[in-house]
C-alpha positions as CSV (number, residue, x, y, z in Angstrom):
1,M,0.1,0.0,0.0
2,T,1.4,3.3,-0.8
3,P,1.8,5.6,2.2
4,S,-0.3,8.6,2.5
5,L,1.5,12.0,2.5
6,T,1.0,14.7,4.9
7,R,-0.7,18.2,3.6
8,A,2.6,20.0,3.8
9,D,4.2,17.3,1.6
10,V,1.5,17.5,-1.0
11,Q,1.6,21.3,-1.1
12,A,5.3,21.2,-1.5
13,R,5.1,18.8,-4.3
14,L,2.4,20.7,-6.1
15,S,5.0,23.4,-6.7
16,D,6.2,21.1,-9.6
17,L,2.5,21.2,-11.0
18,P,1.4,25.0,-11.3
19,G,-2.3,25.3,-11.7
20,W,-3.1,22.0,-9.4
21,V,-4.6,22.4,-6.0
22,L,-5.3,20.0,-3.0
23,L,-9.1,20.2,-1.7
24,V,-10.6,17.6,0.3
25,D,-8.1,14.9,-0.4
26,R,-8.1,15.2,-4.0
27,L,-5.8,17.0,-6.4
28,H,-7.6,19.4,-9.0
29,P,-6.6,21.3,-12.1
30,A,-8.9,23.3,-14.4
31,Y,-8.4,23.8,-18.2
32,D,-9.9,26.4,-20.6
33,G,-12.7,24.7,-22.3
34,T,-14.3,27.7,-24.1
35,D,-13.3,26.2,-27.3
36,P,-15.4,23.0,-27.7
37,D,-12.9,21.2,-29.8
38,T,-10.1,21.9,-27.3
39,A,-12.3,21.0,-24.5
40,R,-13.0,17.7,-26.2
41,R,-9.3,17.0,-26.9
42,V,-8.3,17.8,-23.2
43,A,-11.2,15.6,-21.7
44,T,-10.2,12.7,-23.9
45,A,-6.5,13.0,-23.3
46,V,-7.1,13.1,-19.6
47,L,-9.4,10.1,-19.7
48,G,-6.7,8.1,-21.3
49,V,-4.3,8.4,-18.4
50,G,-3.7,5.4,-16.3
51,D,-5.8,2.4,-15.1
52,T,-8.0,4.4,-12.8
53,L,-10.1,7.0,-14.6
54,P,-10.0,10.4,-13.0
55,E,-13.2,12.4,-12.6
56,V,-13.7,14.9,-15.5
57,H,-16.7,17.5,-16.2
58,V,-16.9,19.9,-18.9
59,R,-19.0,22.7,-17.7
60,N,-19.2,26.5,-18.5
61,G,-16.2,26.6,-20.6
62,V,-14.0,24.8,-18.1
63,V,-12.6,21.2,-18.3
64,G,-12.4,20.4,-14.5
65,V,-10.4,17.3,-13.2
66,R,-10.1,15.5,-10.0
67,T,-8.2,12.7,-8.9
68,I,-10.1,9.8,-7.1
69,S,-10.5,10.0,-3.5
70,T,-9.1,7.2,-1.2
71,G,-9.2,9.5,1.9
72,H,-5.8,10.6,1.6
73,V,-3.0,11.7,-1.1
74,T,-0.1,9.4,-1.9
75,T,2.9,9.5,-4.2
76,A,0.9,7.5,-6.7
77,D,-1.8,10.0,-6.7
78,L,0.8,12.8,-7.7
79,A,2.4,10.5,-10.3
80,V,-1.3,10.4,-12.1
81,A,-1.6,14.1,-11.6
82,T,1.9,14.4,-13.3
83,A,0.8,12.2,-16.3
84,I,-2.7,14.2,-16.6
85,E,-0.9,17.3,-16.8
86,A,1.4,15.9,-19.4
87,A,-1.5,14.6,-21.4
88,A,-3.5,17.7,-21.3
89,S,-0.6,20.0,-22.2
90,S,0.2,17.8,-25.3
91,V,-3.2,18.8,-26.7
92,G,-3.1,22.4,-25.9
93,G,-4.6,22.3,-22.5
94,V,-4.4,25.9,-20.7
95,H,-4.9,26.4,-17.0
96,V,-7.6,28.5,-15.7
97,P,-8.4,29.1,-11.8
98,V,-10.0,26.3,-10.0
99,T,-13.0,27.2,-8.4
100,T,-14.1,23.8,-7.1
101,S,-15.8,23.6,-3.8
102,Y,-17.2,20.8,-1.7
103,T,-20.5,20.8,0.2
104,D,-21.2,18.4,3.1
105,L,-24.1,17.8,5.7
106,G,-22.9,17.4,9.2
107,I,-25.5,16.0,11.7
108,D,-24.9,16.3,15.3
109,T,-26.1,13.1,17.3
110,A,-25.5,11.5,20.5
111,D,-25.4,8.1,18.8
112,D,-24.1,8.1,15.1
113,M,-24.7,4.3,14.8
114,R,-28.5,4.6,15.6
115,I,-29.4,7.3,13.0
116,A,-26.9,6.5,10.3
117,P,-29.1,3.8,8.6
118,F,-32.1,6.1,8.6
119,W,-30.1,8.7,6.6
120,A,-28.6,6.1,4.3
121,A,-32.1,4.9,3.5
122,V,-33.6,8.2,2.9
123,L,-30.9,9.4,0.5
124,G,-30.4,6.2,-1.1
125,Y,-26.5,6.1,0.1
126,E,-24.7,3.2,1.2
127,W,-23.6,2.7,4.6
128,T,-21.2,-0.2,5.7
129,G,-21.1,0.4,9.4
130,D,-18.5,3.2,9.3
131,P,-20.0,5.7,11.8
132,D,-18.1,8.6,10.2
133,A,-19.7,9.0,6.9
134,L,-22.2,7.5,4.3
135,N,-21.1,7.0,0.8
136,D,-23.0,8.5,-2.3
137,P,-22.5,5.4,-4.6
138,F,-22.6,8.0,-7.7
139,G,-20.2,10.5,-6.0
140,T,-22.0,13.4,-7.1
141,R,-24.4,14.6,-4.1
142,L,-23.9,15.9,-0.6
143,G,-21.3,14.1,1.6
144,V,-22.8,13.3,5.0
145,W,-21.1,12.8,8.1
146,F,-22.0,12.6,12.0
147,Q,-20.5,14.8,14.6
148,V,-20.9,13.1,17.9
149,T,-22.0,15.5,20.7
150,D,-22.5,15.2,24.4
151,G,-26.3,15.0,24.8
152,A,-28.8,17.3,23.0
153,A,-27.6,20.3,20.9
154,T,-29.1,23.4,22.1
155,G,-29.8,26.8,20.6
156,R,-29.3,25.6,17.0
157,N,-30.5,22.8,14.7
158,R,-28.8,19.4,14.6
159,P,-27.9,19.5,10.8
160,H,-25.4,22.0,9.6
161,V,-23.9,22.5,6.1
162,D,-20.1,22.4,5.6
163,V,-18.6,24.1,2.6
164,S,-14.9,23.4,1.9
165,V,-13.3,26.0,-0.4
166,L,-9.5,26.8,-1.3
167,P,-7.8,28.7,1.6
168,E,-7.4,31.8,-0.6
169,R,-11.1,32.1,-1.1
170,A,-12.3,31.3,2.6
171,E,-12.4,34.9,3.9
172,S,-14.0,36.4,0.9
173,R,-16.7,33.6,1.1
174,V,-17.2,34.5,4.8
175,R,-17.5,38.2,4.1
176,A,-20.1,37.4,1.3
177,V,-22.2,35.5,3.7
178,I,-22.2,38.2,6.3
179,E,-23.0,40.7,3.7
180,A,-25.9,38.4,2.7
181,G,-27.4,38.7,6.2
182,G,-25.6,36.1,7.9
183,R,-23.7,36.5,11.4
184,L,-20.5,35.1,12.5
185,V,-20.8,32.6,15.4
186,T,-17.2,32.2,15.8
187,D,-13.9,32.4,14.2
188,E,-12.2,30.7,16.9
189,F,-10.9,27.8,14.7
190,A,-9.9,30.0,11.5
191,P,-8.4,29.5,9.1
192,R,-9.5,25.8,9.4
193,W,-13.3,26.9,9.7
194,W,-15.6,29.6,10.5
195,V,-19.1,28.8,11.8
196,L,-21.7,31.1,10.5
197,A,-25.5,31.4,10.9
198,D,-28.7,32.7,9.1
199,A,-31.3,35.0,10.7
200,D,-33.1,31.9,12.0
201,G,-30.1,30.3,13.6
202,N,-29.4,27.7,11.1
203,E,-25.6,27.1,10.8
204,A,-23.1,26.6,8.2
205,C,-19.4,26.2,8.4
206,V,-16.8,27.6,5.8
207,C,-13.9,25.0,5.8
208,T,-10.5,24.9,4.4
209,E,-7.9,22.1,3.8
210,E,-6.3,23.4,6.8
211,G,-9.0,21.8,8.9
212,R,-8.3,18.3,7.4
213,G,-6.5,15.4,8.7
214,L,-3.7,15.2,6.0
């Protein structure tokens, strides 16, 4: 098994891959896809790399790519990224800023094992007994995880939304939320995450890779 890398190691090695970023245990580039022919060439070239297909989408003039998530980043993932970059460059791929973000639903509970089957059934997700998270079999919908708390949560709803963004975009996202009528609950954990709430007290967190376990 290829050992996982620390977040610092990954960031250092990405210096050899300008235009690539780390977000939620995956490596991401984005290429200019405003010309449909170029977009098709880049997407086809990327999908021809390696035995494990990366995830590719073409949307709004951008060819977005992300490596497959195994919960950590390894030297093998970086090798795949290097091969993807070479393939995209060979057909005229030009980088554009990565704007990817991820949205998760966190649910506070005193007993995650008790409520996980319900959420798996209602969402059509898979649950194998791992109390940490449910699995979307299509990999395209909200991530769902459980936050074990001591007893009943008070003063706020149990579900909350986590939005993971690139570190350089986090503070502007927080400002936008506040300008839109939200309030800052706490920035105690920034720059790992900020807790915000709407006028009804429903909470959401803006998170960065700083808060992850790599």
